[in-house]
N, C-alpha and C positions, 0 to 999 in steps of 0.2 A: 521420531522420524523427521519431524519438522526441523530438527537441529542437526540432522546427519551431515557430516563434513562434506560429503559428495553431492548433497542436494543441489539442484540447479538454482542459481541466483539470477538477479536481474541481467547482468552482462551475458550470462549463458543464454538466457532466453532471447536477448537482443541478437546475439550471434546466430541463433537458430531460426528466428521467425521474422526479424525486422530487416527489410531490404533498404539499401541506400541510407544507412544510418549516419547522421552527422551529429556528433556530440556537441553540446553547448555547455559552457563553463561559467562559473562565478555568479555571485548575487549582486554585482555592481556596487557593493558597499563595503565588504570586508574581506571575503576570501572565497575560494572554491572548495566547498565541502565534498570530499570524495565519498562520503557515506550515502550521498544521493546522486544518482546518475540522471542526466536530462539530455534529450536530443530529439531531433526530428527524423522520421523515416516512413516506411510503408509497411503495413501489415495487411496481407491480402491485397484488396484494391483500395485500401483506405490510407490516406495521408494522415499521420498521427504525430502527436508529441508524446514521447515516452518519459515518464518520471518514475524512478524506482529506487528503493534502498539497495545498497550493495555492501555485503559484509567482508568480502575479500576471501581469497583462498589460502595462500601461504602466510606465514607470520608477518612478513614485511607489508603485504597488501592489507592484511587485517588491521594492522596498526595504522596504516595510512587511511583506511576507511573507518577507523574507530569502531570496528566490529559492527558496522551498520547502525550505530547510534549517532544520529545527526545532531549537529549544533544549530543554532538559530539561522546561521548563514545558509545552511542546507535547505531549510524551509523557505527562506526568502528567495533563494535560487530557484526552487521548485515553483514558487508562485510567479516569479518573473517570467519563467518559460511558459507557464500555463496561460498567462495574460498574453504573451506573444502568440500562442496557439489560437486564442480567441480572436485576436486581431487579424490573423491570416486564415481563419476558417479551418483550422486543424482540430480533429477530435483529440481528446486527451485520454491516454491509457496510463494508469498508475499501478505499479507493482510493489506491494507492501511486504517487507521482510525485515522486521526489527523488533528487538525486545523493548524498545522505547527510545525516546529522545535522550541525548546525553545530559545527565543532571549535574555536571561538574560546575565549579565556581565560575570559570570563564563563560560557559554556556549560559548560566543564570545571569551573569552580569550583562551579557549582550542581549538578553531578553528572549530566551527560548520559549517561555510560556506565551508571551505576547506574539511571537512569530507564528506559533501554532494557531493561536486564536484568530489572528488575521487570516491565515489560510482557510480556516473553517468558514469564516464569513465570506471571503472572496470566492472560494470554490462554489459556495452555495448559489452564487448569482452569475457565474460565467456563462455567456451565451454560446456554448458549444458543448457537444456531447462529452460526458466524463464517465469513464468506465474504470472501476477500481477492483483489483484482484489481490487477495492475500495469497502469496505464493509460498510462504514459509511461516514466519512468526508475525503476529499482528499485536504488538504490545502497546497499550495505553495511548496517550496523546501523540506519541511518536508515530503510531500507525495512522491515527485520525488526521494528522497534519497533511497527508496526501490522500486521504480516504473518503472525502465527501464527494458524492457524485450521483449520477442517475441510476447506476447499477453497482452493486457490490457482490462479488463472488469470492469463493475460496477454493483453493486446491484441496483435494480430498483429505490429505493428511496435514494440512496447515492448522494453526490455531489463532484465535482472535479474542482478545480479552481486555478488560479495563486495567489489568495489571498482570505481570508474569506470575506464575505459581509460586516461585521462590520469594518474590516480594510480598505476596499475599500471606504466605506462611510466616515470613519474618515479622509482619505486622500483628497477625493474630496469635502466633505461638512463640514469638521472639526468637525464632530459629527457622532455618530453611529446610529442616529435615521433614517437615510435613507438606512439602510441595505437591506430592501426589494427591493427598487429601484435599489440598487447596484447589488443584486443577479440576478435581471431580466436582467440587462445589461451584467453581466458576463457570462450568458448562461451556468450555471454550472450543470444543471441537466443531468441525464443519456441520456435523449432523445436529448438534445442539443449536448452533447458530441459525441453521435453516428452520428448525422446528420453532424457534423463538421469533422468527420473522426478521432477524437482523440482516441476514444476507439473502440474495435473490436466487443464487444457484451454486451448486457444488460441481467443480470441474474434476472429473474422474482422473485418477492417476493410474499408471500401468501396474501390473502385478508386482508387489514388493515395494511400491512407492516410486516417486520420481527419480531418485538417485540410481535405481536399477536400470531405468531406460529413459534417460533425459530426452531423447529424440521423440519418443512416443508422448511423453508429458508435454513437450513443446507443441506437438501437433494438436493435442487436445486443447491446449491453451489458445492456439492460433484459431482453431475452428470456433471456439466460444467468442473470441474477440470479434472475428469477422461477422458472425451471425448477429451478435448483440449490437455492434455499430450500425449494421444495416437497419435494424429496428429503430435505433435512436435517431438515425439520420432522416427518417420519415416524419419525425415530429418537428413542427415549426419551433424555432429557437425560443420564442416567448412562452409557448406552451411547455417547452422542455424545462425551463426554469420554474414555472408554476408547478409542474409535476414533481420536480426535485424538492421543492419546498414542502409540498404535501407529503411526500415520502418521509422527509425528515421530521415533520410534525407528527406523523403517525408513529414513528419510532419513539418519539418522546412520550406520546400518549400511552403507547403500549408499555413502556418502561415504568411509568407511574402506576399503571394498572397492576403489573407484575409485582 
């Protein structure tokens, strides 16, 4: 269901819930990676910076967006816009939907691992509220590159994991045929992630999942964003970063315990 071709993507949610959206392009170093969409707008009564993966709809758009698998310039673009948001007092909302960062030769040569690592470090200390939501697929470092913040939520039928099931199956069984078994072992569903304490909340989807009623899914997403940003804005910026650090340390401690 998370991979359904009609499932709403970042640009769909922007069209439905973001007012006065102004898209911002480029990483000011190499290129404009279309796999990541960035821009400023309003959700409810909040001025926000939107950062999200976009896979594309038709074949032409999918190729242009590299099927949502971002290159290093995509993560550097995301960070530049998030730093812009901090400077001008905008909250940050990230929408995660990728099987992972692109692992091709050019991507590796331009430092995709370093770009993601820098994002993890810098997002952990930005003095502005950060809300991250997995709207479809949340795969590996490609998801984490825009997924560090004060709250992490998942749409009901999304998944979030250290590796896609097919990749896990290929490593363990030398074949992707055991992807279903790998998915079960990875505990990647929203219910598993909530029970493990990885995410903070599950955003309910309409009957039959988000692709059956995108408008209802968008309304649920908008309500969650509005409510959560109101909570985060009540916290002083210095305490916000302290709480963010404590949250991340708790995740690390719990992971070691498990």
